[in-house]
C-alpha positions in Angstrom: 0.0 -0.1 0.0 1.1 3.4 -0.7 1.9 5.8 2.1 0.8 9.4 1.7 2.8 12.0 3.8 1.7 15.6 3.9 4.4 18.2 4.8 2.3 21.3 5.8 3.0 24.9 6.9 6.0 25.2 4.6 6.8 28.9 4.6 8.6 28.8 1.2 7.4 25.8 -0.6 9.9 25.7 -3.5 12.8 26.1 -1.1 11.4 23.4 1.2 11.0 21.0 -1.8 14.7 21.7 -2.8 15.9 20.9 0.7 13.8 17.8 0.8 15.2 16.7 -2.6 18.8 17.5 -1.4 18.1 15.2 1.7 16.8 12.5 -0.4 19.9 12.5 -2.7 22.1 12.5 0.3 20.6 9.3 1.4 20.5 7.7 -2.0 16.8 7.8 -2.4 15.3 8.2 -5.9 12.4 10.6 -6.3 10.1 11.3 -9.1 8.6 15.0 -9.0 5.3 15.5 -10.7 3.5 18.6 -11.6 2.6 21.0 -14.4 5.4 21.8 -17.0 5.4 25.4 -15.3 6.0 24.0 -11.7 8.7 21.6 -13.0 10.5 24.5 -14.8 10.4 26.6 -11.6 11.8 23.7 -9.6 14.4 23.1 -12.3 15.6 26.7 -11.8 15.5 26.6 -8.1 17.4 23.3 -7.9 20.2 25.1 -9.7 20.2 28.2 -7.5 18.9 27.5 -4.0 22.3 26.7 -2.5 25.7 28.1 -3.6 27.5 24.8 -2.3 25.0 22.1 -3.1 23.9 20.5 -6.3 20.9 18.2 -6.6 21.2 16.0 -9.7 18.0 16.0 -11.7 16.6 15.6 -15.2 13.4 15.6 -17.2 11.7 12.4 -17.9 12.0 13.0 -21.6 15.8 13.3 -21.3 18.1 10.5 -22.8 17.1 7.2 -21.3 20.5 6.5 -19.8 20.5 9.8 -18.0 17.0 9.2 -16.7 18.1 5.8 -15.3 21.0 7.4 -13.5 19.4 10.5 -12.1 18.3 10.3 -8.6 15.6 13.0 -9.2 13.3 12.8 -12.3 10.9 15.7 -13.1 7.8 14.3 -14.8 4.5 15.7 -16.1 3.4 12.0 -16.5 4.0 8.9 -14.3 4.4 6.5 -17.2 7.5 4.5 -18.0 9.7 5.7 -15.2 12.7 3.7 -14.1 11.9 3.7 -10.5 8.9 4.0 -8.3 9.8 4.4 -4.6 9.1 8.1 -4.0 6.7 10.5 -5.6 6.8 14.2 -4.7 3.5 15.8 -6.0 3.6 19.5 -6.8 0.3 19.3 -8.6 -3.1 20.6 -7.1 -4.7 17.2 -7.8 -3.9 13.6 -7.3 -1.7 12.3 -10.1 -2.9 9.3 -12.1 -0.6 6.3 -11.4 0.4 7.4 -7.9 -0.4 3.9 -6.6 2.8 2.5 -8.3 4.9 4.4 -5.7 5.7 3.3 -2.2 5.3 6.8 -0.8 3.7 10.1 -2.0 4.8 13.3 -0.5 2.7 16.3 -0.6 4.1 19.8 0.4 1.7 22.4 1.4 2.4 26.1 2.0 0.6 28.6 4.2 -1.5 29.8 1.2 -5.1 29.4 2.0 -6.1 28.2 -1.6 -3.3 25.7 -1.4 -4.4 24.4 2.0 -7.9 24.0 0.6 -6.8 22.0 -2.4 -4.6 19.9 0.0 -7.5 19.1 2.2 -9.4 17.8 -0.7 -6.5 15.5 -1.7 -6.1 14.5 1.8 -9.9 13.4 1.8 -9.6 11.7 -1.6 -6.6 9.7 -0.5 -8.2 8.8 2.9 -11.4 7.8 1.0 -9.2 5.4 -1.1 -7.9 3.8 2.1 -4.3 5.1 1.8 -2.1 5.1 4.8 -2.1 8.8 5.8 0.6 10.7 7.7 1.3 14.4 8.3 4.3 16.3 9.2 4.1 20.0 10.4 7.2 21.7 9.0 6.2 25.0 10.6 7.2 23.5 13.9 10.8 23.3 12.7 10.9 26.9 11.8 9.1 28.3 15.0 
């Protein structure tokens, strides 16, 4: 069964996602990040610039297949034909088709009220599907 983990109260969502991906790469985890093309382009830029001393290796899912297989972070608008399926980080406002192929789905939610409302709807849908739900208040870390 897929575990669903909501990281909520992220003051700067994109920066938090970059730090989360950096941590995943440092522990040799493999992560697929899904969202709109615009969200993935923003994340791609942020991964190059969020830290002057760190690099988070990543590529688009439509890159050369050898690069995709070797990259610990794959940015994908679709969850079809991916080389691994352990962790999915969802940037989308909806539940992605194919999420059940992953062992864990991470949802990062900022302080924005509209985003919180969409996240609550996703939480309810995941719950209604019988997924194993967990939450993590990242705002507590910053307080």
